[in-house]
C-alpha positions in Angstrom: 118.6 227.8 40.0 117.2 225.6 42.7 115.5 228.2 45.1 116.4 227.6 48.7 113.2 228.8 50.3 113.0 225.2 51.7 110.5 223.6 53.9 113.1 222.8 56.6 111.6 223.4 60.0 113.7 222.4 63.1 112.5 221.6 66.5 114.5 222.9 69.5 113.0 221.6 72.7 113.3 224.4 75.3 113.8 223.4 78.8 112.4 225.2 81.8 115.3 226.9 83.4 115.7 229.6 86.0 116.1 232.3 83.4 119.8 233.0 83.9 120.6 236.3 82.4 122.9 235.8 79.5 124.0 239.4 79.4 125.0 239.7 83.1 126.0 236.1 83.9 127.5 234.9 80.7 129.5 237.9 79.6 132.9 236.6 80.4 134.8 233.3 80.2 135.6 233.5 83.9 131.9 233.6 84.8 131.1 230.7 82.5 133.7 228.5 84.2 132.7 229.3 87.8 128.9 228.9 87.6 127.4 226.0 89.8 127.0 222.7 87.9 123.5 221.6 88.4 120.4 221.0 86.2 119.0 224.5 86.9 122.2 226.0 85.6 122.4 223.7 82.5 118.8 224.6 81.6 119.6 228.3 81.8 122.7 227.8 79.7 120.6 226.2 76.9 118.1 229.1 77.0 120.9 231.7 76.9 122.6 229.9 74.1 119.4 229.9 72.1 119.2 233.7 72.4 122.7 234.0 71.0 122.0 231.6 68.2 118.8 233.5 67.2 120.9 236.7 67.1 123.4 235.0 64.8 126.2 234.7 67.4 127.0 231.1 66.7 130.4 230.8 68.5 129.0 232.3 71.7 125.9 230.0 71.5 128.1 226.9 70.8 130.2 227.6 74.0 127.0 227.7 76.1 125.6 224.5 74.5 128.8 222.6 75.1 129.0 223.7 78.7 125.4 222.6 79.3 126.2 219.3 77.7 129.1 218.6 80.1 126.8 219.4 83.1 124.1 217.0 81.8 126.6 214.3 81.1 128.0 214.5 84.7 124.6 213.9 86.1 123.6 211.4 83.4 120.5 213.4 82.5 119.6 211.8 79.2 116.9 214.2 78.3 119.2 217.2 78.9 122.0 215.5 76.9 119.6 215.1 74.0 118.5 218.7 74.2 122.1 219.8 74.1 122.9 217.6 71.1 119.8 219.0 69.3 121.0 222.7 69.8 124.5 221.9 68.8 123.3 220.2 65.6 121.1 223.1 64.7 124.0 225.5 65.3 126.2 223.5 62.8 123.4 223.5 60.3 123.0 227.3 60.4 126.8 227.6 59.8 126.6 225.2 56.8 128.4 222.2 58.3 125.8 219.6 57.3 127.9 216.5 58.1 128.4 217.6 61.7 124.8 218.7 62.0 123.6 215.2 60.8 126.1 213.5 63.2 124.7 215.4 66.2 121.1 215.0 65.2 121.8 211.2 65.1 123.3 211.4 68.6 120.3 213.4 69.7 117.9 210.7 68.4 119.8 207.9 70.1 119.9 209.8 73.4 116.2 210.5 73.4 115.5 206.8 72.7 117.5 206.0 75.9 115.4 208.5 77.8 112.2 207.1 76.2 111.3 210.6 75.0 109.2 209.8 71.9 108.4 213.4 71.1 112.1 214.2 71.0 112.8 211.1 68.8 110.2 212.3 66.3 111.7 215.8 66.2 115.2 214.5 65.7 114.0 212.3 62.8 112.3 215.3 61.3 115.5 217.4 61.6 117.6 214.6 60.0 115.1 214.5 57.1 115.4 218.3 56.8 119.2 218.1 56.4 118.8 215.4 53.7 116.1 217.5 52.0 118.5 220.5 51.7 121.2 218.2 50.3 118.8 217.0 47.6 118.4 213.4 48.9 114.6 213.3 48.7 114.1 209.5 49.1 116.2 209.6 52.3 114.3 212.7 53.6 111.0 211.0 52.9 112.2 207.9 54.8 112.8 210.0 57.9 109.5 211.9 57.5 107.6 208.6 57.2 109.2 207.5 60.5 108.0 210.7 62.1 104.4 210.1 61.0 104.6 206.6 62.4 105.6 207.8 65.8 103.0 210.5 65.8 100.3 207.9 65.3 101.1 206.9 68.8 101.8 210.2 70.6 99.9 212.7 68.5 102.1 215.8 68.9 100.4 218.3 66.5 103.4 220.5 66.1 105.7 217.7 64.8 102.9 216.4 62.6 102.6 219.9 61.1 106.3 220.1 60.4 106.5 216.6 58.8 103.4 217.4 56.7 105.0 220.7 55.6 108.3 218.9 54.8 106.6 216.3 52.7 104.9 219.1 50.8 108.3 220.5 50.1 109.3 217.3 48.3 106.2 217.7 46.1 107.4 221.2 45.2 110.8 220.0 44.1 109.2 217.3 41.9 106.8 220.0 40.5 103.6 218.4 41.8 102.2 221.7 42.9 98.7 220.4 43.5 99.8 217.9 46.2 102.3 220.5 47.5 99.5 222.9 48.2 97.3 220.2 49.8 100.1 219.4 52.3 100.8 223.1 52.8 97.2 223.8 53.7 97.0 220.9 56.1 100.1 222.2 57.9 98.7 225.7 58.0 95.5 224.6 59.7 97.5 222.9 62.5 99.8 225.9 62.9 96.9 228.3 63.2 95.1 226.0 65.7 98.3 226.1 67.8 98.8 229.8 67.2 102.4 229.1 66.3 103.9 232.3 64.7 107.1 230.6 63.6 105.2 227.8 61.9 102.7 230.2 60.3 105.5 232.3 58.9 107.2 229.3 57.6 104.0 228.0 56.0 103.2 231.3 54.3 106.7 231.4 52.8 106.2 227.9 51.4 102.8 228.7 50.0 104.2 231.8 48.4 106.8 229.7 46.6 104.1 227.3 45.3 102.1 230.2 43.9 105.3 231.7 42.3 106.0 228.4 40.6 102.4 228.4 39.2 103.0 232.0 38.0 100.3 233.4 40.3 102.7 236.3 41.1 100.2 238.5 43.0 99.3 235.8 45.4 102.9 234.9 45.8 103.9 238.5 46.7 101.0 238.7 49.2 102.1 235.5 51.0 105.8 236.4 51.0 104.9 239.8 52.6 102.8 238.2 55.3 105.6 235.8 56.1 108.1 238.6 56.2 105.9 240.7 58.5 105.6 237.8 61.0 109.3 237.0 60.8 110.2 240.7 61.6 107.7 240.8 64.4 109.1 237.8 66.2 112.7 238.8 65.2 113.3 235.5 63.4 116.4 236.4 61.4 116.8 233.0 59.6 113.2 233.2 58.3 113.7 236.8 57.3 116.6 236.0 55.0 114.6 233.1 53.5 111.6 235.3 52.6 113.9 238.1 51.3 115.6 235.6 49.0 112.2 234.4 47.7 111.1 237.9 47.0 114.2 238.4 44.9 113.4 235.2 43.0 109.8 236.4 42.5 110.8 239.7 40.8 113.6 237.9 38.9 111.1 235.5 37.5 108.9 238.4 36.3 111.9 240.2 34.7 112.0 243.1 37.1 115.8 243.0 37.6 116.0 246.2 39.7 113.6 245.1 42.4 115.0 241.6 42.3 118.6 242.9 42.9 117.3 245.1 45.8 115.8 242.1 47.6 118.9 239.9 46.9 121.1 242.6 48.4 118.9 242.8 51.5 119.0 239.1 51.9 122.9 239.1 51.5 123.3 241.8 54.1 121.0 239.9 56.6 122.8 236.6 55.9 126.2 238.1 56.5 125.0 239.5 59.9 124.2 236.0 61.2 126.9 234.2 59.1 124.4 232.0 57.3 126.8 230.5 54.7 124.2 228.6 52.8 122.2 231.8 52.0 125.4 233.9 51.5 126.4 231.4 48.9 123.2 231.2 46.9 122.6 234.9 47.1 126.0 235.7 45.8 125.3 233.5 42.7 121.8 235.1 42.3 123.3 238.6 42.4 126.0 237.5 39.9 123.3 236.3 37.4 121.5 239.7 37.7 124.7 241.7 37.2 125.6 239.7 34.2 122.2 240.4 32.6 122.7 244.1 33.4 126.1 244.0 31.6 128.3 244.4 34.7 130.4 241.3 34.0 133.3 242.3 36.3 131.2 242.4 39.4 129.2 239.4 38.2 132.4 237.3 38.1 133.4 238.2 41.6 129.9 237.3 43.0 129.7 234.0 41.2 133.3 233.0 42.2 132.5 233.8 45.9 129.3 231.8 45.7 131.2 228.8 44.2 133.9 229.0 46.9 131.2 228.8 49.6 129.3 226.0 47.9 132.5 223.9 47.6 133.2 224.4 51.4 129.6 223.3 52.2 129.4 220.5 49.7 126.2 221.8 48.2 126.0 220.3 44.7 123.0 222.3 43.4 124.7 225.6 44.4 127.9 224.6 42.8 126.1 223.7 39.6 124.3 227.2 39.6 127.6 229.0 40.4 129.4 227.3 37.5 126.5 228.0 35.1 126.7 231.7 36.2 130.4 231.8 35.5 129.9 230.1 32.2 127.3 232.7 31.1 129.5 235.6 32.3 132.7 234.4 30.6 130.7 233.7 27.4 129.3 237.3 27.5 133.0 238.5 27.8 134.1 236.3 24.9 136.4 234.1 27.0 135.6 230.9 25.2 138.1 228.6 27.0 137.0 229.7 30.5 133.4 229.5 29.5 133.9 226.0 28.2 135.6 225.0 31.5 132.7 226.1 33.7 130.1 224.8 31.2 131.7 221.3 31.7 131.7 221.7 35.5 128.1 222.8 35.5 127.1 219.7 33.5 129.2 217.5 35.8 127.3 218.8 38.9 124.0 218.5 37.1 124.8 214.8 36.3 125.7 214.3 40.0 122.3 215.7 41.0 120.3 213.6 38.6 119.9 209.9 39.3 119.6 208.9 35.6 120.9 210.4 32.4 120.5 208.8 29.0 123.5 207.7 27.0 122.5 209.7 24.0 122.6 213.0 25.9 126.0 212.2 27.3 127.3 211.4 23.9 125.8 214.5 22.4 127.4 216.7 25.2 130.8 215.1 24.5 130.4 215.5 20.8 129.5 219.2 21.1 132.4 219.8 23.4 134.8 218.1 20.9 133.4 220.1 18.1 133.8 223.4 20.1 137.4 222.5 20.9 138.1 221.5 17.3 136.6 224.8 16.1 138.8 226.9 18.4 141.9 224.8 17.6 141.2 225.0 13.9 140.8 228.8 13.9 144.0 229.2 15.8 145.9 226.8 13.4 144.6 228.6 10.3 145.6 231.9 11.7 149.2 230.8 12.3 149.4 229.2 8.9 148.2 232.4 7.3 150.8 234.5 9.0 153.6 232.1 8.0 152.3 232.2 4.5 152.5 235.9 4.3 156.1 235.8 5.5 157.0 233.2 2.9 155.3 235.2 0.1 157.6 238.2 1.0 160.7 236.0 0.9 160.0 233.7 -1.9 157.4 235.0 -4.3 158.1 232.2 -6.8 157.1 229.4 -4.4 153.7 231.0 -3.6 151.5 228.7 -5.6 153.4 225.6 -4.5 153.1 226.5 -0.8 149.4 227.3 -1.1 148.6 224.0 -2.8 150.8 222.0 -0.3 149.2 223.6 2.7 145.7 223.2 1.3 146.4 219.5 0.6 147.8 219.0 4.1 144.8 220.7 5.7 142.3 218.7 3.7 144.0 215.4 4.7 144.3 216.5 8.3 140.6 217.4 8.5 139.6 214.1 6.8 141.7 212.0 9.1 140.5 213.9 12.2 136.9 213.5 11.2 137.4 209.8 10.5 139.1 209.3 13.8 136.2 211.1 15.6 133.7 209.0 13.7 135.4 205.8 14.7 135.6 206.9 18.4 132.0 207.8 18.5 130.9 204.6 16.8 132.9 202.5 19.3 131.4 204.4 22.2 127.9 203.9 20.7 128.5 200.1 20.2 129.9 199.7 23.7 126.9 201.5 25.2 124.5 199.3 23.2 126.3 196.2 24.2 126.2 197.2 27.8 122.5 197.9 27.5 121.9 194.4 25.9 123.9 192.7 28.7 122.0 194.6 31.4 118.6 193.8 29.8 119.5 190.1 29.5 120.7 189.9 33.2 117.5 191.7 34.2 115.5 188.9 32.7 117.6 185.9 33.5 120.0 184.8 36.3 123.7 185.4 35.3 124.6 181.7 35.1 121.5 181.0 33.0 122.2 184.0 30.7 125.8 182.8 30.1 124.6 179.3 29.2 122.0 180.7 26.8 124.5 182.9 25.1 127.0 180.0 24.8 124.7 177.2 23.6 121.6 178.9 22.4 119.4 176.9 24.8 119.3 176.0 28.5 119.1 172.5 30.0 116.4 172.0 32.6 117.7 171.2 36.1 116.3 169.4 39.1 116.7 171.0 42.5 116.1 168.9 45.7 115.3 171.9 48.0 114.1 175.3 46.8 111.9 177.8 48.6 109.0 179.3 46.7 107.4 182.7 47.7 104.0 184.0 46.4 102.3 187.3 47.2 98.8 188.5 46.4 96.9 191.7 47.1 93.7 191.2 49.1 90.5 192.6 47.5 92.5 193.8 44.5 89.6 194.2 42.2 87.6 196.3 44.7 90.5 198.5 45.5 91.5 198.9 41.8 88.0 200.1 41.0 88.7 203.2 43.1 91.8 204.1 41.1 92.5 205.4 37.6 94.3 202.9 35.3 97.4 205.0 35.4 97.4 205.3 39.2 96.8 201.6 39.5 99.8 200.7 37.3 102.0 203.2 39.1 101.0 201.8 42.6 101.7 198.2 41.5 105.0 199.3 40.0 106.0 201.0 43.2 105.3 197.8 45.2 106.9 195.3 42.8 109.9 197.6 42.4 110.4 197.5 46.2 110.1 193.7 46.1 112.8 193.5 43.4 115.2 195.5 45.6 114.4 193.4 48.6 114.9 190.2 46.6 118.3 191.4 45.4 119.2 192.4 49.0 118.6 188.8 50.2 119.9 187.0 47.1 116.7 185.4 46.1 115.6 185.1 42.5 112.5 186.9 41.1 110.6 184.4 38.8 107.7 186.5 37.5 104.7 188.6 38.2 101.1 187.6 37.2 98.6 190.5 37.5 98.8 191.5 41.2 100.8 188.4 42.2 104.6 188.3 42.7 106.7 185.1 42.6 110.3 184.5 43.8 112.5 181.6 44.7 115.4 180.9 47.0 118.3 178.5 46.3 118.3 178.8 42.5 120.1 178.7 40.2 122.9 178.2 42.7 122.0 176.3 46.0 122.7 178.4 49.1 122.6 177.1 52.7 121.2 180.5 53.8 118.5 180.7 51.2 115.7 179.5 53.5 116.5 182.0 56.2 117.0 184.7 53.6 113.6 184.2 51.8 111.8 184.4 55.1 113.7 187.6 56.0 112.8 189.0 52.6 109.1 188.1 53.1 109.0 189.9 56.4 110.6 193.0 54.9 108.1 192.9 52.0 105.2 192.9 54.5 106.9 195.8 56.4 107.1 197.8 53.2 103.4 197.2 52.4 102.5 198.4 56.0 104.6 201.5 55.6 103.2 202.1 52.1 99.6 201.9 53.5 100.4 204.5 56.1 101.8 206.9 53.4 98.8 206.3 51.1 96.3 206.8 53.9 98.0 210.1 54.9 97.7 211.2 51.2 94.0 210.0 51.1 94.6 207.5 48.3 93.6 203.8 48.2 96.0 201.3 49.7 96.6 197.6 49.1 96.9 194.9 51.8 99.0 191.8 51.0 99.0 188.0 51.8 102.3 186.2 51.5 103.0 182.5 51.6 106.2 180.3 51.4 106.8 176.6 50.9 110.0 174.6 50.3 110.6 171.4 48.4 111.9 169.9 45.1 111.3 171.7 41.7 112.4 171.7 38.1 113.8 175.0 36.6 114.5 176.0 33.1 113.5 178.1 30.0 110.8 177.1 27.6 110.0 178.5 24.1 112.2 180.7 21.8 110.3 184.1 21.9 109.8 186.2 25.0 111.6 183.5 27.0 111.7 183.5 30.8 113.3 181.5 33.5 110.5 179.5 35.2 110.0 176.7 37.8 107.6 173.8 37.9 106.5 171.1 40.3 104.1 170.3 43.2 106.2 172.6 45.4 105.1 175.6 43.3 101.4 174.6 43.6 101.6 174.1 47.3 103.3 177.5 47.8 100.4 179.1 46.0 97.9 177.4 48.3 99.9 178.5 51.4 99.7 182.1 50.1 95.9 182.0 49.4 95.3 180.6 52.9 97.4 183.4 54.6 96.3 186.6 56.3 97.2 190.2 55.4 100.3 191.7 56.9 101.4 188.2 57.9 104.0 185.7 56.5 102.4 182.2 56.2 104.7 179.2 55.9 104.2 175.4 55.5 105.1 172.8 58.0 107.9 171.5 55.8 109.6 174.9 55.8 109.0 175.3 59.5 110.8 172.1 60.2 113.8 173.4 58.2 114.1 176.8 60.0 112.5 176.3 63.4 115.9 176.5 65.1 116.7 179.9 63.7 117.0 182.3 66.7 116.0 185.3 64.6 112.4 184.0 64.1 109.4 183.2 66.2 106.5 181.0 65.0 102.8 180.8 65.7 101.2 177.4 64.9 97.9 177.8 63.0 96.8 174.2 63.0 95.7 172.1 60.1 94.1 174.3 57.4 92.3 172.9 54.3 93.9 173.9 51.0 92.1 173.4 47.7 93.5 170.3 45.9 95.9 169.6 48.8 93.8 168.6 51.7 94.7 169.7 55.2 98.2 171.3 55.6 99.8 172.4 58.9 100.7 176.1 58.6 102.6 178.6 60.7 102.9 182.4 61.0 106.5 183.6 61.3 107.7 186.9 62.7 111.1 188.4 63.8 112.1 187.5 67.3 112.5 190.1 70.0 116.3 189.5 70.0 116.4 190.2 66.2 114.4 193.4 66.6 116.8 194.7 69.3 119.9 193.9 67.4 118.7 195.1 64.0 115.9 197.7 64.3 113.6 197.9 61.3 114.5 201.1 59.3 113.1 200.3 55.8 115.1 201.9 52.9 112.6 203.9 50.8 115.1 204.9 48.2 113.4 202.7 45.7 110.0 204.4 46.1 
């Protein structure tokens, strides 16, 4: 089971209000409707709502937050509107409505941006990343955390830096890189203790306990969980209390102490029900169901697992649905209910497939084959049983026909089994052939453009073609040898792969053709094999996004204290020849003076810049989305002096399409 101790830490910016007494002044609907509508009142409503939310009274808290939002909106107080959106989003998160939570966190971010409140923007991004983290979308979560770190480089808010650091550590936990997870946890802990932040310390101790538990250092894990629980109880943080109680249940379950594990799970369930925390009610019901099944109490186990599945379906939590179905499968299996067990086994595997980004075809075929064999076995046993009963009845009526009936039935059964096995074999063979064909097609299209691949399959060769205007892009890592010497061979290859994989996605996005990679150099072309009027604009946009990716990658690597590459990039446009040479390990390639010139443009560029030739500049200089910086005439080896330009996105382009780089390919 995926353990929901999570590293999610939300930021709720408290406003300085007049301290309106929620008990005396918010106790009735009449009082709420007749309070004066000014900033002081709205601030107090937020503070009062937070107290209700911390006590698990979500409906009362929501009414106060919505009232404060209306007051802020009337006075056009953008900071106050953002604070209200933040509180409403967190309220929805605690109730398990993640789509609404994400919607309001997005509104919160946009409102803080209008108010020029950078600290709030960073916190909203952190909270959005936390929601994606819980839903299992780690690349999306990492994207938001990276944006948080970028903002903190400017404003330096330690509390938000600690939370983003802790959250990145959480991603390392889920990918089982416990060394890096502990590094990030310790960095966050140092900041929390410097700030004397009790909530953050409790959160960090809980996370560190989980890491020790995954590494089977159970004594340390128990010590850290107890420290976290003591702080959570002291500051009356009910949400953190249920998280730690759940982890203690997991700790003893891992060690095989089912009695203690069940005790902590029950405490967690009771506490979760008091504050209506649906996410923890759901996962705790499933956890208790698994324990009860191991203890032989299958009736209660079924009820718990079904309750957990119902809650998970209402929340849309795939990992919990998978675990609940697995619990039901194990329980029905223990009761001998094969059909029901098979049903939930299939559902559990479906959810597991949804959670995993890649699954090999052999595993899928094997699962389907096992399922078919199980169904065949059950059907065959049932069929044989019916035939046997019928046979006994016939024996009693017609003793003389006994031998004939037995021979006939046996012959029919043998033919049926033979035909059935043959049919299954043919189906499996067809599936395997289809999968292999699809793999071959995918591999060929990964090497060659679709049009070229079709021509190669049809004729066995490809005719070379002249193109009057094609743009050629080259990249190269500055000081590659010196940087590579600081890395292990494995880490070096992994880092290059991350960068070139990102470039491949960007190339696909802008419909430009990757030609090849040579060492640390990447080559792509625009306008082939099919000419495109937008190819020149697209290849420059792709180049800018590649440089933006490398800048973001450098920030992440520096934060992780690992070497980082800096990149030069150059583009030139002109005529080329394209085609395929050779018969082994063939590849689509381009030739001509344009290629050589593009290489010189790249080698005379600067890191983090996109350098283009004068010929390309003359073709795109009227594009409103770009601005250009003339560099003058620069000597290029073998080419003499060439006029070169730096290109960047224009201010208009940045306003209309803000740069939010998709890190899902990291």
